N, C-alpha and C positions, 0 to 999 in steps of 0.2 A: 330187189330182195325178195323174190318169190322162192318158195321151197322148190328145189330141183327135182328131177326125175329120180325117185328113190330106188327104182329097180337098177338104174345104172350105178348108184352108190353102193347098193347091196352086192352087185357083181364085183365092184372094185375092192370091197372089204369083206370077203367071205368069212362066215363063221366056221368054227371047227366042224368036222364031219358029224352029221346027225342033227345039227341045229339049223334053224332058219329064222330070218327076219319077217316081220309083217307090221305094216303101219296100223296104228290103233283104229279099230272100228267101234261103232256105237255098242255093238253087242258084247265087246270085250271089256267094257268099263266095270261091270260088277266083279268079274274075275280079277281085274287089275287092282281094284280097291281092296279086295280081300287079301290079295297077295302082298300089297304094301303093308297092310296091318300085321300080317303074319311074319314077313321077312324083316321088317324094320320097325318094331313097335316104339322105338324112341321118337318117331316123328308124329306121335299123337299130339304134340304141341309144336309150335314154331313154323318156320317158313314152308316146310314140306307137308304140313298137316292138311293142306288143301287137296293133296292127292288121295285123301280118304273120302272126299266129298263128291257126290254125283254132279252137283251143280257146277263145280269147277271145270269138269270136262265139257259139260254142255255149253258153257259160255266161253271157254278159253282154247280148247284143243282143236286141232285140225283132224277131222276124221277122214279116213280113206274114201276117196271119191266125192268128197263134199267141199264146200267153200273153204278157202284158206283162212286160218287164224294164226296168231303169233306163236302158239305153242305147238311143237311137233313131238309126237310120242311114237317110238318104235319099240315093238315087243320082240322078245326072243322066245322061240318055242323049240321044244324037242318032242317030235311027234305031235301029240295033242296036249302036251303039258306046257303051261306057261312057266318059263324059268327065269325071266328077267325082263327089264325094260330100261330105256334111257329116254330122256326128253331134253329139248332145247327150246329156248326163247330166241326169236329173231328181234333185233333192235334196228329197225329200218333207218331211222335218222342217222345213227352212228355207223350203219352197215357193219354190225357186229352180231355175234352169236354167243349166247350165254348157255353153257352146259348146266341146266337147271337142277335136275335130279334124276337118279336112276338107282336101281337095286337089282342084285342078282340073288336068286334063291340060294340059301346056304348049301343046299345039296349039290349045286352046280358051280360053286366058287372054286377056282383052280382050273377051270376049263378055258381060261383066257377070254371069257366073254366081255369083261370090262375093258380089256385092251382093244378088242374089236370095236366096242362102243365108242371109245375115244377116237380111234382112227376113223370111224364112220362119221362122227361129228365134224371132224376136220374136213373130211371129203365133202360133206354136205355144205359146210361153210364156204369152202373154196368154190364149189360149183355154183353157188348163188351170189358170188361176188363179195363176200364178207372180207374185211381186212383184219379182223381181230376176233379171237375166240377165247373165252375165259370161263372159269368155274371156281368153286370153293371145295376144299378138302378138309375132312375132319382131322383133328389132332389126337383123336382117341387111339387110332392105330396108324401105323406107317404105310400100310399097303397102298392106299390111294395116292399118297404123296409120292411114293416110289414109282408107281405106274405113270403118273403125270410127268415126273422128271425124266423117266425113261423115254416117254413119248415126245420129249423136247419142249415141254411147257416150262415157263420161267416163273419162279416164285417171286411175287410182287410184294408180299407182306403178310402180316398176321392181323386178323380182325378180332379184337377181344370183345366178347359179348355181343357179337352181331346177331346171333340166333339163339334160340332156346331149345333145349332138349330135355326129355324125361330121363334123368341119369340113374334113377332108382325108383322103385314103386312109390308113387306119390311125391317124388322129389323132382322139381323142375329147376334147372339152372341155365344161366346164359353160358355159352361155350366159346372157346377160341377156335377159329378156323383159318386155314391158309388160303390165300388168293393166288391162283395160278392162271397164266395166260400165254397165248402164243400169237405173235404177229404174223399175219398171212400175206403181207405185202413186202416188197423189197425195202431195205433200210433207207434207200434213196427217197422213198415217199414219206419218210418221217421227218418232221421238223425237230431238229435237235435243240433242246433248251439251252439258253445262255446261262452259264454258271453265275454270272454277275447278277442274275435276277433271282438267285436262290439264297435262302438263308443258310447259315453254316450247317444247321441240322439237315436241311433238305439236300444240300450239296453232299454231305457225308453219306446219306442214305443212297443218293443217286450213284455215287462212286461205288458203293457196296453192291448195289443191284446191277449196275451196268458198267463194270470196270473197263470194258472194251471201248466205251464211248468217252471215257474220262482222259483228259490230257493234263499231265502234271505241270506243264508250263503255263497253264491258264492262271490269270491273276486271282487272288483270293476274293471272296465275296465281300463287298462293302456294305456296311449297315449304318443306320443312323442318319 
Protein backbone atom coordinates (compact mmCIF):
# COMPACT_ATOMS: atom_id res chain seq x y z
CA UNK A 1 0.00 0.00 0.00
CA UNK A 2 2.58 2.52 -1.11
CA UNK A 3 1.46 5.62 -2.95
CA UNK A 4 1.98 4.93 -6.67
CA UNK A 5 3.69 6.97 -9.36
CA UNK A 6 1.52 10.08 -9.43
CA UNK A 7 2.77 11.21 -12.82
CA UNK A 8 1.31 8.05 -14.35
CA UNK A 9 -2.00 8.69 -12.61
CA UNK A 10 -1.99 12.32 -13.77
CA UNK A 11 -1.52 11.16 -17.36
CA UNK A 12 -4.34 8.64 -17.06
CA UNK A 13 -6.80 11.23 -15.71
CA UNK A 14 -5.94 14.53 -17.41
CA UNK A 15 -7.45 17.78 -16.24
CA UNK A 16 -9.29 20.11 -18.64
CA UNK A 17 -7.09 22.23 -20.85
CA UNK A 18 -5.21 24.92 -18.97
CA UNK A 19 -5.23 23.10 -15.62
CA UNK A 20 -2.53 20.93 -14.09
CA UNK A 21 -1.94 18.71 -11.06
CA UNK A 22 0.89 18.94 -8.58
CA UNK A 23 1.56 17.01 -5.40
CA UNK A 24 1.68 19.10 -2.25
CA UNK A 25 5.06 20.63 -1.38
CA UNK A 26 6.04 22.21 1.91
CA UNK A 27 6.08 25.66 0.34
CA UNK A 28 2.46 25.22 -0.79
CA UNK A 29 1.02 24.79 2.71
CA UNK A 30 0.42 28.48 3.58
CA UNK A 31 -1.41 29.07 0.28
CA UNK A 32 -3.48 25.91 0.73
CA UNK A 33 -4.49 26.81 4.28
CA UNK A 34 -5.57 30.27 3.17
CA UNK A 35 -7.51 28.82 0.24
CA UNK A 36 -9.41 26.34 2.44
CA UNK A 37 -10.40 29.15 4.80
CA UNK A 38 -11.61 31.28 1.90
CA UNK A 39 -13.32 28.63 -0.22
CA UNK A 40 -15.00 26.61 2.53
CA UNK A 41 -15.41 28.65 5.74
CA UNK A 42 -17.89 26.09 7.13
CA UNK A 43 -14.93 23.86 8.03
CA UNK A 44 -13.71 26.16 10.78
CA UNK A 45 -15.03 23.41 13.07
CA UNK A 46 -15.36 19.66 12.62
CA UNK A 47 -13.32 16.95 10.95
CA UNK A 48 -11.87 19.13 8.18
CA UNK A 49 -10.79 21.98 10.48
CA UNK A 50 -7.35 20.37 10.68
CA UNK A 51 -6.76 21.50 7.08
CA UNK A 52 -6.44 25.02 8.46
CA UNK A 53 -3.52 24.06 10.72
CA UNK A 54 0.16 24.07 9.75
CA UNK A 55 1.04 21.27 12.16
CA UNK A 56 -1.50 18.94 10.54
CA UNK A 57 0.45 18.94 7.28
CA UNK A 58 3.83 18.76 9.00
CA UNK A 59 2.86 15.59 10.86
CA UNK A 60 0.41 13.88 8.50
CA UNK A 61 0.93 14.77 4.83
CA UNK A 62 3.20 13.22 2.23
CA UNK A 63 5.21 16.04 0.67
CA UNK A 64 6.56 15.70 -2.87
CA UNK A 65 9.99 14.08 -2.81
CA UNK A 66 9.85 13.27 0.90
CA UNK A 67 9.03 10.24 3.03
CA UNK A 68 5.59 8.71 2.63
CA UNK A 69 2.85 9.33 5.16
CA UNK A 70 -0.77 8.17 5.14
CA UNK A 71 -2.23 11.43 3.78
CA UNK A 72 -1.78 12.30 0.10
CA UNK A 73 -2.67 15.81 -1.12
CA UNK A 74 -2.86 16.78 -4.78
CA UNK A 75 -3.31 20.41 -5.81
CA UNK A 76 -4.96 21.75 -8.97
CA UNK A 77 -3.47 24.83 -10.61
CA UNK A 78 -4.32 27.10 -13.50
CA UNK A 79 -1.11 28.87 -14.48
CA UNK A 80 0.19 30.04 -11.09
CA UNK A 81 -3.24 30.17 -9.45
CA UNK A 82 -4.21 27.50 -6.91
CA UNK A 83 -7.75 26.53 -7.87
CA UNK A 84 -8.47 23.36 -5.89
CA UNK A 85 -7.16 20.34 -4.08
CA UNK A 86 -8.13 16.81 -3.10
CA UNK A 87 -6.73 14.48 -0.45
CA UNK A 88 -6.90 10.81 0.47
CA UNK A 89 -5.98 8.68 3.46
CA UNK A 90 -4.56 5.21 2.93
CA UNK A 91 -5.70 2.50 5.33
CA UNK A 92 -2.99 -0.09 5.03
CA UNK A 93 -4.41 -2.85 7.20
CA UNK A 94 -7.72 -2.80 5.29
CA UNK A 95 -6.05 -2.04 1.94
CA UNK A 96 -8.56 0.77 1.50
CA UNK A 97 -8.49 4.44 0.55
CA UNK A 98 -10.61 7.16 2.13
CA UNK A 99 -11.41 10.24 0.05
CA UNK A 100 -10.90 12.57 2.97
CA UNK A 101 -11.42 16.16 1.85
CA UNK A 102 -11.16 18.43 -1.15
CA UNK A 103 -12.40 21.82 -2.29
CA UNK A 104 -12.55 23.64 -5.62
CA UNK A 105 -12.37 27.42 -5.83
CA UNK A 106 -15.87 28.84 -6.44
CA UNK A 107 -14.51 30.63 -9.51
CA UNK A 108 -13.60 27.29 -11.09
CA UNK A 109 -16.57 25.13 -10.15
CA UNK A 110 -18.22 23.82 -13.27
CA UNK A 111 -14.88 23.04 -14.93
CA UNK A 112 -15.29 19.34 -14.02
CA UNK A 113 -12.30 19.41 -11.67
CA UNK A 114 -14.23 17.47 -9.01
CA UNK A 115 -15.03 14.73 -11.52
CA UNK A 116 -11.37 14.46 -12.42
CA UNK A 117 -10.44 14.36 -8.73
CA UNK A 118 -12.77 11.41 -8.11
CA UNK A 119 -11.39 9.54 -11.12
CA UNK A 120 -7.86 10.30 -10.00
CA UNK A 121 -8.55 8.90 -6.55
CA UNK A 122 -9.87 5.67 -7.98
CA UNK A 123 -6.89 5.42 -10.35
CA UNK A 124 -4.46 5.92 -7.47
CA UNK A 125 -6.31 3.40 -5.29
CA UNK A 126 -6.26 0.72 -7.98
CA UNK A 127 -2.59 1.34 -8.75
CA UNK A 128 -1.63 0.80 -5.11
CA UNK A 129 -3.68 -2.39 -4.78
CA UNK A 130 -6.56 -1.06 -2.70
CA UNK A 131 -9.78 -3.05 -2.79
CA UNK A 132 -12.13 -0.36 -1.51
CA UNK A 133 -12.46 3.42 -1.76
CA UNK A 134 -15.00 5.49 0.13
CA UNK A 135 -15.94 9.03 1.07
CA UNK A 136 -18.65 11.18 2.63
CA UNK A 137 -20.87 13.70 0.85
CA UNK A 138 -22.73 16.64 2.28
CA UNK A 139 -26.52 16.72 2.16
CA UNK A 140 -26.56 20.51 1.91
CA UNK A 141 -26.47 20.35 -1.88
CA UNK A 142 -26.99 17.48 -4.32
CA UNK A 143 -24.03 18.14 -6.62
CA UNK A 144 -21.49 15.96 -4.80
CA UNK A 145 -24.00 13.14 -4.40
CA UNK A 146 -24.81 13.25 -8.11
CA UNK A 147 -21.13 13.29 -9.06
CA UNK A 148 -20.37 10.24 -6.91
CA UNK A 149 -23.37 8.32 -8.20
CA UNK A 150 -22.43 9.18 -11.79
CA UNK A 151 -18.92 7.88 -11.06
CA UNK A 152 -20.34 4.52 -9.96
CA UNK A 153 -20.10 4.95 -6.20
CA UNK A 154 -22.70 3.12 -4.12
CA UNK A 155 -24.68 4.85 -1.39
CA UNK A 156 -24.14 2.86 1.80
CA UNK A 157 -26.15 4.95 4.24
CA UNK A 158 -26.67 8.24 6.01
CA UNK A 159 -24.61 9.27 9.03
CA UNK A 160 -26.70 11.54 11.30
CA UNK A 161 -24.59 13.90 13.35
CA UNK A 162 -21.24 12.37 12.39
CA UNK A 163 -19.57 15.74 11.85
CA UNK A 164 -19.99 19.36 12.88
CA UNK A 165 -20.21 22.44 10.68
CA UNK A 166 -20.65 26.15 11.14
CA UNK A 167 -24.10 26.53 9.55
CA UNK A 168 -24.47 30.26 10.27
CA UNK A 169 -22.28 32.91 11.89
CA UNK A 170 -21.65 31.67 15.41
CA UNK A 171 -23.97 28.64 14.96
CA UNK A 172 -22.43 25.15 14.99
CA UNK A 173 -24.55 22.06 14.45
CA UNK A 174 -24.01 18.40 13.80
CA UNK A 175 -24.87 17.51 10.21
CA UNK A 176 -26.14 14.59 8.16
CA UNK A 177 -23.77 13.13 5.58
CA UNK A 178 -24.04 10.39 2.99
CA UNK A 179 -21.52 7.54 2.90
CA UNK A 180 -20.48 6.45 -0.59
CA UNK A 181 -18.09 3.68 -1.62
CA UNK A 182 -16.83 1.68 -4.55
CA UNK A 183 -15.48 -1.87 -4.39
CA UNK A 184 -12.36 -2.21 -6.54
CA UNK A 185 -12.09 -6.02 -6.56
CA UNK A 186 -14.28 -8.61 -8.32
CA UNK A 187 -17.41 -9.70 -6.49
CA UNK A 188 -15.94 -13.19 -6.30
CA UNK A 189 -13.47 -11.86 -3.73
CA UNK A 190 -16.26 -10.73 -1.39
CA UNK A 191 -17.68 -13.03 1.28
CA UNK A 192 -21.45 -12.78 0.89
CA UNK A 193 -23.12 -12.61 4.31
CA UNK A 194 -25.57 -15.26 5.42
CA UNK A 195 -29.09 -13.80 5.74
CA UNK A 196 -29.72 -16.21 8.61
CA UNK A 197 -27.11 -14.29 10.59
CA UNK A 198 -28.89 -10.94 10.08
CA UNK A 199 -31.60 -9.38 12.18
CA UNK A 200 -34.80 -8.51 10.29
CA UNK A 201 -33.82 -4.83 10.14
CA UNK A 202 -30.33 -5.63 8.89
CA UNK A 203 -31.73 -8.01 6.27
CA UNK A 204 -34.20 -5.37 5.10
CA UNK A 205 -31.42 -2.78 4.71
CA UNK A 206 -29.14 -5.27 2.98
CA UNK A 207 -31.89 -6.07 0.47
CA UNK A 208 -32.45 -2.37 -0.16
CA UNK A 209 -28.76 -1.56 -0.65
CA UNK A 210 -27.75 -4.71 -2.55
CA UNK A 211 -30.85 -6.09 -4.28
CA UNK A 212 -28.69 -7.94 -6.85
CA UNK A 213 -27.31 -10.12 -4.03
CA UNK A 214 -30.65 -10.91 -2.42
CA UNK A 215 -32.38 -14.19 -3.21
CA UNK A 216 -36.09 -14.21 -2.39
CA UNK A 217 -36.09 -18.01 -1.88
CA UNK A 218 -33.79 -17.72 1.15
CA UNK A 219 -35.43 -18.57 4.49
CA UNK A 220 -36.39 -15.72 6.80
CA UNK A 221 -34.14 -14.73 9.64
CA UNK A 222 -34.67 -16.62 12.87
CA UNK A 223 -34.43 -14.70 16.11
CA UNK A 224 -34.75 -15.58 19.75
